Backbone bond lengths (Angstrom), bond angles and torsions (degrees), N, CA, C in turn:
res aa  C-N    CA-C-N  psi(-1)  N-CA   C-N-CA  omega(-1)  CA-C   N-CA-C  phi
1 A - - - 1.450 - - 1.518 111.10 -
2 E 1.325 116.24 -15.57 1.463 118.93 -178.64 1.529 112.13 -62.37
3 T 1.336 116.20 -34.65 1.465 119.44 179.37 1.521 112.39 -96.39
4 D 1.321 117.36 -7.71 1.460 122.20 177.41 1.526 111.87 52.78
5 Q 1.323 116.35 33.85 1.462 124.68 -179.36 1.529 112.88 57.25
6 E 1.331 116.36 28.06 1.460 120.73 175.91 1.520 109.14 -87.14
7 H 1.310 115.73 150.81 1.459 121.75 176.28 1.525 107.26 -108.58
8 V 1.328 116.27 108.66 1.455 122.06 -174.66 1.513 108.92 -125.60
9 W 1.316 116.31 136.33 1.460 122.38 177.22 1.518 108.89 -121.22
10 V 1.319 115.73 143.10 1.455 121.84 174.43 1.520 106.67 -117.98
11 Y 1.321 116.04 126.31 1.455 121.00 -179.08 1.516 110.23 -115.18
12 R 1.316 114.60 148.82 1.461 120.81 172.04 1.513 106.16 -129.79
13 C 1.318 116.38 126.40 1.456 119.23 179.15 1.520 109.48 -156.05
14 E 1.298 114.05 164.75 1.455 121.31 172.48 1.515 106.57 -122.07
15 A 1.316 116.56 124.07 1.457 121.00 -178.15 1.522 109.10 -158.16
16 E 1.302 115.02 159.64 1.451 120.57 175.80 1.523 108.58 -109.90
17 G 1.309 116.94 140.36 1.458 122.31 -179.49 1.505 111.12 -80.07
18 P 1.282 116.74 -166.46 1.466 125.67 9.10 1.525 112.32 -78.48
19 F 1.316 115.09 158.66 1.454 121.95 -179.25 1.526 109.11 -117.44
20 T 1.306 115.90 145.75 1.457 121.90 174.89 1.523 107.50 -118.71
21 L 1.321 116.13 117.51 1.459 121.59 -179.33 1.522 109.01 -98.48
22 D 1.317 116.88 133.17 1.458 122.49 -177.47 1.526 109.89 -79.93
23 P 1.344 117.91 111.54 1.466 120.36 -177.76 1.528 113.52 -65.56
24 L 1.328 117.83 -15.41 1.460 119.98 175.73 1.521 111.70 -79.30
25 E 1.326 116.97 -18.31 1.463 122.22 -177.53 1.525 113.09 -98.66
26 I 1.319 117.27 -35.56 1.466 120.73 -175.98 1.524 110.41 -137.57
27 E 1.317 115.22 151.36 1.460 120.52 178.19 1.520 110.74 -73.69
28 R 1.332 115.86 -43.60 1.466 121.17 176.98 1.515 108.12 -162.41
29 G 1.299 116.19 161.59 1.461 120.74 -179.56 1.515 110.25 -140.30
30 G 1.310 115.60 159.23 1.453 120.41 179.13 1.509 110.22 -165.68
31 W 1.308 115.50 165.76 1.458 121.74 -179.88 1.520 107.60 -123.26
32 F 1.334 115.06 128.01 1.457 120.72 -173.85 1.518 109.95 -137.29
33 A 1.319 115.77 146.17 1.464 120.48 172.02 1.528 107.72 -65.74
34 P 1.334 117.97 147.05 1.470 120.17 -179.54 1.531 113.18 -53.09
35 E 1.323 116.79 -40.59 1.471 119.94 -179.18 1.524 110.96 -64.18
36 E 1.330 116.23 -39.09 1.460 120.57 179.21 1.533 110.69 -66.08
37 A 1.319 116.72 -42.36 1.468 120.85 178.46 1.528 110.73 -63.39
38 T 1.327 116.91 -43.39 1.468 121.08 179.58 1.525 110.80 -61.80
39 R 1.321 116.60 -44.06 1.469 120.89 179.63 1.536 110.16 -62.93
40 W 1.318 117.10 -45.62 1.462 121.61 179.58 1.527 110.60 -60.20
41 M 1.329 116.76 -44.71 1.464 120.49 179.74 1.525 111.66 -63.69
42 S 1.326 116.87 -35.91 1.470 120.63 178.40 1.520 111.32 -69.28
43 E 1.332 115.90 -40.47 1.459 120.50 -175.85 1.528 113.45 -80.09
44 R 1.342 116.98 -32.52 1.462 120.27 -175.27 1.528 111.26 -140.79
45 P 1.330 117.76 64.38 1.466 119.92 -177.35 1.531 113.23 -59.19
46 E 1.326 116.96 -24.22 1.467 119.74 179.73 1.532 112.63 -66.99
47 D 1.335 117.64 -13.81 1.465 121.55 177.73 1.529 112.53 -77.67
48 F 1.336 117.63 -7.66 1.460 121.56 -170.97 1.521 111.74 -124.60
49 A 1.326 114.65 150.93 1.464 120.46 172.96 1.526 108.62 -64.40
50 S 1.327 116.42 141.86 1.466 119.85 -179.42 1.526 111.15 -59.47
51 A 1.329 116.98 -32.77 1.468 120.25 178.62 1.525 111.11 -64.22
52 L 1.319 117.22 -41.35 1.466 119.64 179.19 1.524 110.65 -65.01
53 L 1.317 118.02 -41.02 1.468 120.48 178.18 1.523 110.73 -59.42
54 A 1.324 117.14 -42.49 1.468 121.18 179.82 1.525 111.11 -66.85
55 I 1.321 117.08 -44.51 1.467 121.09 -179.74 1.518 110.71 -66.32
56 W 1.314 117.41 -42.45 1.470 121.11 -179.19 1.529 110.55 -62.02
57 A 1.325 117.25 -43.75 1.471 120.58 178.14 1.523 110.43 -60.75
58 L 1.317 116.87 -40.57 1.461 120.94 178.05 1.527 111.05 -64.16
59 L 1.314 117.17 -45.81 1.467 120.42 178.61 1.523 111.55 -61.45
60 R 1.316 117.14 -41.91 1.465 121.52 -177.74 1.527 111.70 -68.82
61 S 1.329 117.68 -24.94 1.460 120.47 -177.58 1.525 112.46 -87.61
62 R 1.318 118.32 -9.79 1.465 122.64 -177.90 1.516 111.15 -105.21
63 S 1.311 114.60 160.54 1.458 119.94 171.40 1.518 107.40 -87.14
64 Y 1.307 116.64 123.08 1.455 120.61 175.58 1.515 107.89 -144.01
65 P 1.318 117.58 153.37 1.462 120.55 -177.72 1.520 110.83 -60.09
66 G 1.284 115.81 137.47 1.454 120.20 176.07 1.509 111.78 109.02
67 P 1.325 115.27 174.33 1.468 119.64 -179.06 1.514 111.22 -66.59
68 A 1.305 116.70 144.53 1.470 120.85 -178.58 1.500 111.36 -102.93
């Protein structure tokens, strides 16, 4: 029930824009530093899908290549 049967992906990449986001696929998109995303999730968890909150906590608790 933690993910509420949602399908959520978290990507990490380095790229230069411009980017075109398909409005039929996503409501909105943005690029944030991990620290900024963590702070936002802590301050306003209601802004995020419960699945993303669970996945983000898991990613932050593990060692993985790249900035944490």
